[in-house]
C-alpha positions in Angstrom: 155.3 -2.3 -50.7 153.3 -1.6 -47.5 154.1 1.5 -45.6 152.4 3.2 -42.6 152.1 6.9 -42.9 152.8 7.7 -39.3 152.1 6.8 -35.8 152.3 9.5 -33.1 151.6 9.7 -29.4 153.2 11.7 -26.6 153.4 10.2 -23.1 153.7 12.2 -20.0 156.0 11.6 -17.0 154.4 14.2 -14.8 151.9 17.1 -14.7 152.0 20.8 -13.7 148.7 21.9 -12.1 149.5 25.6 -12.6 151.9 27.5 -14.8 154.9 29.2 -13.3 155.1 32.9 -13.3 157.0 34.7 -16.1 156.3 32.1 -18.8 156.9 33.0 -22.4 153.5 33.9 -23.8 154.1 33.6 -27.6 156.5 32.4 -30.2 156.9 34.0 -33.6 153.4 35.6 -33.3 151.7 32.4 -32.1 150.0 32.7 -28.7 150.9 29.9 -26.4 147.9 29.4 -24.0 148.2 27.1 -20.9 148.1 24.1 -20.6 150.7 24.4 -23.4 153.8 26.2 -22.5 157.5 27.0 -23.2 160.0 26.1 -20.6 160.1 24.2 -17.4 157.0 24.7 -15.2 155.1 26.4 -17.9 153.1 23.5 -19.4 150.7 21.0 -17.8 152.4 17.8 -19.1 155.2 16.7 -21.4 152.9 16.3 -24.4 152.0 19.9 -24.2 155.5 21.4 -24.1 156.3 23.8 -26.9 159.8 24.6 -28.2 160.4 28.1 -29.6 163.2 27.8 -32.2 165.1 31.1 -32.7 162.1 32.9 -31.3 160.2 32.4 -34.6 159.0 28.8 -35.1 157.0 26.8 -32.5 157.3 23.0 -32.5 156.0 20.2 -30.3 159.0 19.6 -28.1 161.2 16.7 -29.1 159.5 16.1 -32.4 160.5 18.9 -34.7 156.8 19.1 -35.8 155.9 22.7 -36.6 152.9 24.2 -34.8 150.7 26.7 -36.7 147.8 27.1 -34.3 146.9 26.2 -30.7 143.3 26.2 -29.5 141.9 25.5 -26.0 138.3 26.6 -26.4 135.7 25.9 -27.7 137.5 22.9 -29.2 140.9 21.5 -28.1 142.8 21.6 -31.4 146.3 21.9 -32.7 147.3 22.6 -36.3 150.6 21.2 -37.3 152.7 20.6 -40.4 153.2 16.9 -41.1 155.4 15.4 -43.8 154.3 13.8 -47.0 154.9 10.1 -47.6 156.4 9.1 -51.0 157.6 6.2 -53.0 159.8 6.7 -56.1 160.6 4.3 -58.9 162.9 4.1 -61.9 161.8 3.3 -65.4 161.9 -0.4 -64.5 159.4 0.0 -61.7 162.0 -0.6 -59.0 161.8 1.5 -55.8 164.7 3.9 -55.7 163.8 5.8 -52.5 160.9 6.0 -50.2 159.7 7.6 -46.9 156.9 6.2 -44.9 155.7 9.5 -43.5 156.5 8.4 -39.9 157.0 11.4 -37.5 157.8 9.7 -34.3 156.6 6.5 -32.6 156.3 7.9 -29.1 158.0 9.5 -26.2 158.8 7.3 -23.2 158.5 8.3 -19.6 155.0 7.4 -18.4 152.1 5.0 -18.7 149.6 7.5 -19.9 149.9 10.9 -21.4 148.4 13.5 -23.7 146.7 11.8 -26.7 146.4 13.4 -30.1 143.8 12.3 -32.7 143.7 13.2 -36.3 140.5 15.3 -36.7 138.0 13.5 -39.0 136.0 16.7 -39.1 138.8 18.9 -40.6 141.1 16.6 -42.6 141.1 14.3 -45.6 143.4 11.8 -47.1 144.9 12.6 -50.5 146.8 10.3 -52.8 148.8 11.5 -55.8 150.4 9.3 -58.4 149.8 6.6 -61.0 148.6 3.2 -60.0 148.8 3.6 -56.2 146.4 3.6 -53.3 146.2 4.5 -49.6 143.7 3.5 -46.9 143.0 4.1 -43.3 142.6 1.3 -40.8 140.6 2.3 -37.8 139.5 0.6 -34.6 135.9 1.4 -33.5 136.6 0.3 -29.9 135.3 -3.2 -29.9 138.3 -4.9 -31.5 136.9 -4.7 -35.0 138.3 -2.6 -37.8 137.1 -0.8 -40.8 138.9 0.8 -43.8 138.7 4.0 -45.8 140.8 4.8 -48.7 141.1 5.6 -52.4 142.9 4.6 -55.6 144.7 7.0 -57.9 145.4 5.9 -61.5 146.9 7.4 -64.6 148.9 6.2 -67.6 151.8 8.5 -66.6 152.3 11.9 -65.2 151.5 13.5 -68.6 148.0 12.1 -68.4 147.3 13.6 -65.1 144.9 16.5 -65.3 144.9 19.8 -63.3 141.7 20.5 -61.5 139.8 19.3 -58.5 141.1 16.1 -57.0 139.2 13.1 -58.5 140.6 13.5 -61.9 143.4 11.3 -63.3 146.4 11.2 -61.0 144.7 12.2 -57.8 142.1 10.9 -55.4 140.9 12.0 -51.9 138.6 10.7 -49.2 137.3 11.8 -45.9 138.6 10.0 -42.9 136.3 8.4 -40.4 134.0 10.6 -38.3 135.6 11.0 -34.9 139.1 10.9 -36.3 142.0 8.6 -35.7 143.8 8.0 -32.5 147.6 8.1 -33.0 149.2 5.6 -30.7 152.0 3.1 -30.7 149.9 0.0 -31.5 151.0 0.0 -35.1 150.2 1.8 -38.4 146.8 3.6 -38.7 147.3 4.7 -42.3 148.7 2.4 -45.0 150.3 3.4 -48.3 150.5 0.7 -51.0 151.6 0.5 -54.6 149.7 -1.6 -57.2 151.0 -5.0 -58.2 154.5 -5.0 -59.6 153.5 -5.7 -63.2 151.1 -2.8 -63.3 153.6 -0.6 -61.6 156.3 -1.5 -64.1 154.0 -0.7 -67.1 153.4 2.8 -65.7 157.0 3.3 -64.6 158.2 2.6 -68.1 156.3 5.6 -69.4 156.7 7.9 -66.4 159.0 6.9 -63.6 158.7 9.5 -60.8 157.1 9.3 -57.4 153.7 8.7 -55.7 152.6 10.6 -52.6 150.1 10.1 -49.8 149.3 12.6 -47.1 146.7 13.9 -44.7 145.7 17.6 -45.1 143.4 20.2 -43.8 140.2 20.2 -46.0 140.2 24.0 -46.3 143.9 24.3 -47.1 144.4 21.9 -50.0 144.0 23.7 -53.3 143.0 22.1 -56.6 145.5 19.6 -58.1 148.2 20.9 -60.4 150.2 18.6 -62.6 153.4 19.9 -60.9 152.1 18.2 -57.7 153.2 14.9 -59.1 156.7 16.2 -58.9 156.6 17.9 -55.5 159.6 18.3 -53.2 160.3 15.2 -51.2 160.5 17.5 -48.1 157.0 18.7 -48.5 154.8 19.1 -45.5 151.0 19.7 -45.2 148.8 21.4 -42.6 146.8 18.9 -40.5 144.4 19.4 -37.5 144.8 17.3 -34.4 142.4 17.0 -31.5 144.0 16.6 -28.1 142.9 15.5 -24.7 144.3 15.1 -21.2 144.5 12.0 -19.0 142.2 12.1 -16.0 144.2 12.7 -12.8 144.4 10.0 -10.2 141.2 9.8 -8.2 139.1 11.0 -11.1 139.1 14.7 -10.1 139.4 17.3 -12.9 139.2 20.4 -10.7 143.0 20.8 -10.7 143.2 21.5 -14.4 139.8 23.2 -15.2 141.0 26.1 -13.1 138.9 29.0 -14.5 135.7 30.0 -12.9 132.7 29.1 -15.2 134.5 26.2 -16.7 133.6 22.5 -16.9 135.2 19.3 -18.0 134.1 17.1 -20.9 134.8 13.4 -21.5 136.8 13.1 -24.6 136.2 10.7 -27.5 140.0 10.4 -27.8 139.9 7.4 -25.4 138.5 6.2 -22.1 139.9 8.2 -19.2 140.6 11.3 -21.2 138.9 14.7 -21.0 139.3 18.3 -21.8 138.1 21.6 -20.3 135.5 23.9 -21.8 134.0 27.3 -20.8 130.5 27.0 -19.6 127.7 28.2 -21.9 127.7 32.0 -22.3 131.4 32.3 -21.5 134.6 32.2 -23.6 138.3 32.3 -22.9 140.8 29.8 -21.5 139.2 27.3 -19.1 142.6 26.1 -17.9 143.7 29.5 -16.7 142.6 30.9 -13.3 143.6 34.4 -14.2 140.3 36.3 -14.6 141.7 38.3 -17.5 142.6 35.1 -19.4 140.0 32.6 -18.1 136.4 32.1 -19.0 134.8 35.6 -19.3 131.1 36.5 -19.9 130.1 36.9 -23.5 128.4 40.1 -24.3 125.8 38.6 -26.6 124.3 42.0 -27.4 127.5 43.2 -28.9 127.7 40.4 -31.4 125.9 40.2 -34.8 122.6 39.2 -33.5 121.1 37.4 -36.5 124.1 35.1 -36.8 125.1 34.3 -33.2 122.6 35.6 -30.7 119.4 36.8 -32.4 117.3 39.5 -30.9 114.5 41.3 -32.7 113.8 43.6 -29.8 115.7 45.2 -27.0 118.8 43.2 -26.0 120.2 43.1 -22.4 123.3 41.2 -21.4 123.2 39.0 -18.3 125.9 36.8 -16.8 126.3 33.7 -19.0 123.2 34.7 -21.1 121.2 37.5 -22.5 117.6 38.7 -22.4 115.6 40.0 -25.4 112.3 41.8 -25.0 109.9 43.8 -27.2 110.0 47.6 -27.2 107.2 49.5 -25.5 104.0 49.3 -27.6 105.0 45.9 -29.2 104.3 42.3 -28.1 106.0 39.0 -29.0 104.7 36.4 -31.4 105.7 32.7 -32.0 108.9 31.8 -30.1 109.4 35.4 -28.9 111.7 38.2 -29.9 114.7 35.9 -30.1 113.1 34.2 -33.1 110.6 36.6 -34.6 110.0 40.3 -34.9 107.6 41.9 -32.5 104.3 43.2 -33.6 102.6 46.5 -32.6 99.8 46.5 -30.0 97.9 49.1 -32.1 96.0 47.9 -35.2 97.2 49.2 -38.5 94.0 51.1 -39.1 94.4 52.9 -35.7 98.0 53.8 -36.6 96.9 55.3 -39.9 94.2 57.3 -38.4 96.4 58.6 -35.6 99.1 59.5 -38.2 96.5 61.5 -40.2 95.4 63.5 -37.2 99.0 64.2 -36.2 99.7 65.4 -39.8 96.8 67.7 -39.7 97.9 69.1 -36.3 101.4 70.0 -37.4 100.0 71.4 -40.6 97.2 73.4 -38.9 98.2 76.7 -40.5 97.6 75.1 -43.9 93.9 74.6 -43.9 93.8 73.1 -47.4 95.6 70.0 -46.1 92.7 68.8 -43.9 89.5 70.3 -45.2 87.4 67.2 -44.6 88.5 66.9 -41.0 88.1 70.6 -40.4 84.5 70.4 -41.7 83.7 67.2 -39.8 84.9 68.6 -36.5 83.6 72.1 -37.0 87.0 73.7 -37.0 87.1 77.4 -37.4 90.6 78.5 -38.2 89.8 82.1 -37.9 88.1 81.7 -34.5 90.7 79.4 -33.2 93.5 81.8 -34.1 92.0 85.3 -34.0 94.3 88.0 -35.3 93.6 91.4 -33.6 92.7 94.1 -36.1 94.5 97.4 -35.9 92.2 100.4 -36.5 92.9 104.1 -36.7 96.6 103.5 -36.9 98.4 106.7 -37.7 101.9 107.4 -38.2 103.1 110.6 -36.7 105.9 112.3 -38.3 108.0 115.3 -37.3 
């Protein structure tokens, strides 16, 4: 039984160059940054429309796909919940129910719209079950294809072992670097059972269901034996990259509205792009509001060793920062952004100076510096003469 997991693309019928005023800014605690938006006039194009259900759950409009996170910078990403594909059998190995994992084929209304791509950097493919496999078919752009997948095998659900995926009953595999474009040209992920005779042998001892799904690499926990009997309505968190179609005439200025922003050609397909804040700035490159758009990063306020190293005196500048050595120190190697500054005074000179200072502040304690006092001819009594009081009488009465 061949089944495609899902195919998903949203097409746009028109674009909105600027959001309308008074747009809803969040849904259930999730911020909705432009070019996404809720309601007419609040989103750039149809593929970026968000529906807020009961004021609590955000979904991609028209799909019912729950949205967990929206990102516009530094990477255009959306985290969504996608359903798990399954295939269930009786003890004779016959399929009793199945779901191919398909979300939606596409929205109609335009020739070209927002394109979503399954992130290869952040997701993996997981297969759970006995005697089943799933693989990914991907086009590298020159009409040739390559496949990535894995096979899960066990003698029955009882032989499956809890632990990291890779033990009996579970396998996982990274998806191709660059991700997978979700379009309406057919399945991109295929779920397949093993030959019928093998399937029947396993089914006789176990029955049950097999599952295949994409999932965020950081979210999927170690396999538990109960996963082989998960709910058939189960969904998993998945990261999607997104990109916009280039406007007619090739100009991107209408969408990269914020000052200090630039457009980047996307790998999601020819003619697609996304906006990004220029180096040294952060915020929303699609929003012309100075309070929401690309703002200067104060590098000096960040943990310097991790993000913007400075082993001297840091000074923030527009889009950058300067790092210089303190007075009395000079840079070495690649400068104070890479190495600690060294003192201009030799260590021996520092020690000698420190000794003289110590003696000076301790000058009333002659025993601390006898050698220096002798060498320099110091005379404590002559330097600090105390007047003697003679013929001092106390009159009384």
